[in-house]
C-alpha positions, 0 to 999 in steps of 0.5 A, spaced: 500 500 500 502 506 498 503 510 505 504 517 502 499 522 500 498 524 493 502 530 492 496 534 489 492 534 495 492 540 500 496 539 507 489 538 511 487 532 506 495 530 507 494 530 515 488 526 514 491 521 510 497 520 514 492 519 520 487 514 517 493 510 514 496 509 521 489 507 524 489 502 518 496 499 519 495 499 527 488 495 526 492 490 521 487 491 515 489 492 508 488 497 503 489 495 496 491 500 490 484 500 488 482 503 494 486 509 494 482 513 490 477 512 495 481 514 501 483 520 496 476 522 496 475 521 503 481 526 505 479 531 500 472 532 502 474 531 509 479 538 508 473 541 504 468 540 510 473 542 515 475 549 511 467 550 510 466 549 517 471 554 520 469 559 515 462 558 518 464 558 525 467 565 524 462 568 519 456 565 520 451 561 516 448 567 513 450 574 509 446 580 507 446 581 500 447 588 497 439 589 496 439 587 504 436 580 503 439 575 508 441 569 504 445 562 506 452 562 505 454 557 499 459 554 504 453 551 508 451 547 501 459 545 500 460 543 507 454 538 507 456 535 500 463 534 502 460 531 509 456 526 505 461 524 500 466 524 506 462 519 510 460 515 504 468 514 502 469 512 510 463 507 510 467 504 504 474 504 507 471 501 514 472 507 518 465 508 521 462 503 527 456 501 522 461 499 517 466 495 521 460 492 524 458 489 517 465 487 516 465 483 522 459 480 520 461 478 513 467 475 517 463 471 521 459 468 515 465 466 512 467 463 518 461 459 518 461 457 511 467 453 513 463 450 519 463 442 518 457 439 520 459 432 519 465 433 523 462 437 529 457 431 529 462 426 530 466 430 535 459 431 539 458 424 539 464 421 542 464 426 548 
């Protein structure tokens, strides 16, 4: 797995890349080359979401137009969309509690598929 972040993503996205890769390594999980675009998507949208949230914290959710109307800042919609994309990618990478739970259930199903009824019956009858 490529452990270094792509050069084209911004510093916030690179920092998040390093954090996620570290978590994946610590959990002894693997990300294949085909998963890297999903990780990129997650990190880029994380950075975009964080930037918009910081601006909204300092400037507020609305602004007054030159005509005196109050409008929602475009960053609200940008932040919401980035968060949606970030969470979708996080689920694909197994970074959310629900996605990890589903992955663990899939592992259990694979283990159960290897269950040998005949062998289990022989062992149970000998006991």
